[in-house]
Each structure stands twice: as structure tokens, then as C-alpha cells.
N, C-alpha and C positions, 0 to 999 in steps of 0.2 A: 684857793690856796695859792700863795706866791712862794716859790722855792728858789733859792740861789746859794751858790757856794763861793765864798770869798777866800782868796789866798794871798793877796798882796797887802801887807800891813806896814804902817809907818811907825818908826821908832824915834823917840825924843828923850831928852834927859830931864831929870828932876833932881832936887838937892841930895837925895840919898841913893840914886841909881838911875835906871832907865825905865821907860814905859813904851809898850808897843800897842798902838790902837788897833783893835781887831774890827770894830764896828761902831758906827755912830749914827744916831737917828735924831732928827731928819738928816738926810745925806749931805745937805749943804751946811749943816751945823759945824761949828769949830769949838773944840775943847777949850782953847784959850779964851774964847768969848763967852763961855758958859751958857751957850744957847741951845744945848742939846736936851733931849728927853731921855735918851738912853745912850750909854757908852760902855762898851766891853773892851777890856784891855788886859794885857799881861805886864806885870812890873817885876823888875829885879831890884831887890833891896840889897845894895852892895856894902853900905856903911853899917858897922856894928851897932851904931846908935843913930837914929834919924827921927825927924819930925815930919809928919805928913803935911802936904800942901792943904791949906784951908780952902774948903769948897762950900761956900755959903749956899744953902738951898738944895744941896745934893744929898741924897740918901745913898749909902754905900754898903756893899757886901764884898768881903775880901775872903778868898779861899787860898790857903797855902798849897802850892804844887810841889815844891822842893824846899828842904830846910825846915827850920823851926824858929818862931819868933814869939816875943811877948809884946802885946799891944796894951798900952795904957791910955785910956780916954779920960783925961782930967775931969774929976768930979762926976764921972759916969760909971764906967766899969773897966775891968782889965780882962784880957784873955791870953792864954797860952795856946798857940796854934801850931799844929804839925800837919802833915799831909792830909788834904781834903777836909780839914776843919774850917768852918766858916764863922766870921764875925760880922755883925751888922751894926752900923754906926752912922751918925750924922757927919756930913763933910765939914761942918763948921766947929765940931768939937776939936779941942787941942789933943791931937793923937800922936803919941811917941811910940817908937818901935825899938826894941832891943833884939839883935840877932839879924841874920841874913837869910834871904829866901827868894824864891820865885813865886809870885802869887797871881791869881786871876781876880779881876775886879769887875764888879757890876755897879755902875753909877746911874741913878735915875733922878729925874726932877719932876716936880708936879705930882699928879695923882698916880703915876705909873707904879705898879707893884711888881716885885720880882722874887724869884726863887733861884737859888744856886746850889749845886751839889756836884761832886765828882764821882765817877764810876770807873772801876777797874773791871774790864771784860776779859775773862780768862780765855786762853787759847781754845779754839774749837767750841766756844760757848755761844749759845743763842739766848737772848734776853729781849725784853721790851722796854722802850722808853714810853711812859704814859703821859699824855697831855690832858690833864683833867679839865672838866668843863670851865673852871674859873680862869684858866689860862688861854690866851689867844695865840701867843707866839712862842716858838721854840728855837733855841740857838744851841748847836752842838759843836764844840771845838775839840779837835783831835790833838791831844797832848803828845802822844807817841803811838806808834803802830799804825794799823790800817783798820778802818771800820766800814762794814757794809750795813746800810740801813735801807729798809723798804719803805718807799713813799708811793702811795697810789698804785700798789702792785708792781712797782719797778724798783730794781735794786740800784742804789747809788753807792759808789765807793769813795770814801773820804780818807785821804792820806794825812800823815802828820802835818800839823800847821794849818789845816784847812778849817774854815768855819762854815757850817751849814746854817742857813737862815730860813725859817719857815714862818710866814705871816698868815694869820687868820685861817688856821687849819681847822678843818672839820674832822680830820683823821685823829683818832684818840690813841691808838697803839702804833708805835713805830718799831717793828721787829729789827733787831740788830744781831750782827754776827762778826766775829773776828777770828781768822784762822790762826794768827800768831799771838793774839791777845793785844789789847790796847787800853789806853787810859783816856777818858774824855771828861770835859767840863760841860755841864748842862745848865742852861739858864732858861727860865720860863718867865714870860711877862704878860700883863693885861693892859 
């Protein structure tokens, strides 16, 4: 099992707001060159109406963290999203957005599969994050608060803005705890 915590993230602008790259794989990949297999990011949609960047060959999952938006994927489907709601779509679809929000994005290319969900951990609450057998990798981003997570019988403390990356884990249950409560975004990949 390979475990790392990332905290320095790069922010850039797109036509409707800004995006902060949290993680890209492989490490030498560049979003602008579309040569990644996995990219995790947080975006701010500042314009009341915007069109998403066309990303040919990219599979996308988007989860609203703050705000509320209406996504329309031309000739595909539409979704009204509020906090922790997830929409899955192809990057080359014509996707327009009405409303403003902060969202969490998972972008994959090739055969890589992913799952994305948000969790609110109540104060003084213990719970588990399960990494089922079909998933190999786990990514936990702390949106706010402070999270304690047990990895190989050791407790790791993750503060707001940090991303935990666990590759090729044989551990199935990751016990968590938060004294003050916290919110996290969880991504699993194969």
C-alpha cells in the first residue's frame, strides 16, 4: 500500500470560473495536454450561465459542494444538483450550467472506473470508509474540519484542504473520527 497526503494545489481559470487541481495521474501528466488517466479537482462556477470545456475522451463525475446548479447535457440528460449530488457525463457532450457553485470533479480517461460521494461526519462520531474489493485506490479530500483516519493501525490527521491518496490498498475498512465534525469528498478508482 502506498499512502501520501497532498496539500499544495494549483489554481487556474476557465471560461466560467476557476479550477484547483488536487491530483493528477500519472504525476508528469498535464491537464492542458489531456494526457492524464485521472484528475481530481475543485471548481468554482462564478458565472450564472456557463458552458463546460469540451474534453474529448474524458469521463466525468461532478459533485456539488456549495450552491445549486442545473446541468443540461444536450441530447443526453439534465440534472438539478445541490450539496453532495453527483452527475456522471462524457466530457465531449455539450454541457451547459445555470447557477453558481463550488464542485468536486473526477475526470478519468481510458478504462479507469471511479466512484464519488460526499460524507458529513458528525462531531464525536466514528464511522468507516469501506474500500470494496472492486476498488484499488482511495482518495479522501477534507472539505472542512479535521478528520482522523486509521491506516495500518496508525492514526493520520487530515486538516481542511488536504488530500489523502492510498494506492493499491489491501485494507478494506478505514475507521474515521472527527472531534468537531467535518465534511469529506471520497473517490475510489480501479
